[in-house]
Every structure is written in structure tokens, then in C-alpha cells.
C-alpha positions in Angstrom: -185.4 -18.8 -22.9 -182.4 -18.3 -24.8 -182.8 -19.8 -28.7 -179.9 -20.3 -30.6 -179.6 -21.6 -34.3 -176.8 -23.2 -35.2 -175.9 -22.8 -39.2 -174.2 -25.5 -41.2 -170.6 -25.6 -40.9 -170.7 -23.7 -37.8 -168.4 -24.9 -34.8 -170.3 -25.6 -31.8 -167.6 -23.1 -30.1 -168.6 -20.4 -31.9 -172.3 -21.0 -31.3 -171.0 -21.8 -27.2 -169.6 -17.9 -27.8 -172.5 -16.1 -29.5 -175.1 -18.4 -26.5 -172.7 -16.7 -24.0 -172.9 -13.1 -25.5 -176.9 -13.2 -25.6 -177.1 -14.6 -22.3 -174.7 -11.6 -20.9 -176.7 -9.1 -23.1 -179.8 -10.3 -20.9 -178.5 -9.3 -17.5 -179.7 -12.6 -15.9 -176.9 -13.5 -13.6 -176.3 -9.7 -12.6 -180.0 -9.3 -11.7 -179.5 -12.7 -9.8 -176.7 -11.2 -7.8 -178.2 -8.0 -7.5 -181.2 -10.2 -5.4 -179.0 -12.2 -3.2 -178.7 -9.3 -0.8 -181.1 -7.1 0.3 -180.0 -3.3 -0.1 -181.6 -0.1 1.0 -183.0 2.5 -1.3 -180.7 5.1 0.1 -177.6 2.7 -0.4 -178.7 1.8 -4.1 -179.3 6.0 -4.9 -175.9 6.6 -2.8 -174.1 4.3 -5.1 -175.9 5.7 -8.9 -175.0 9.4 -7.7 -171.4 7.9 -7.2 -171.4 6.5 -10.6 -172.9 8.8 -12.1 -170.7 11.6 -11.2 -167.2 9.0 -12.1 -168.2 8.7 -15.2 -169.2 12.2 -15.9 -165.5 13.0 -14.8 -164.5 10.5 -16.7 -166.5 11.2 -20.2 -167.8 14.5 -19.4 -168.1 17.4 -21.3 -165.4 19.3 -19.5 -163.5 22.2 -21.4 -159.8 22.5 -20.3 -157.9 25.0 -21.4 
């Protein structure tokens, strides 16, 4: 359960924005979407490996000369 303390003289918009940020960080919606359809473990692993190689290529420690 998310608890958002609204401070004095704080607009509702700011409090709502903080609430949305906290909700995003918990990952509830992401978890819900992943549970809607079953994904085989082999497919999960494959996508994780593909993502990891992409990240390594983009942000990895590569030396180009």
C-alpha cells in the first residue's frame, strides 16, 4: 500500500505526481502486464540475453581505436 503524506501548502498535482512516481518504482503495473500472458522460461532467458547483449554493445566497455 502506498502512503503519500501531503505537506502543508502543497498542491494536489504535486502530491499526485509523487504518488505516480512511487507507483512506477514499485513495478506493480509491469508485474501485472507480465503475468497476463504466460511466457516460457526458455523465451524469457532468450529475451534477457538479447537485452544484455544490446546493453553491452551500447554501454559496454569497448575500446575503439
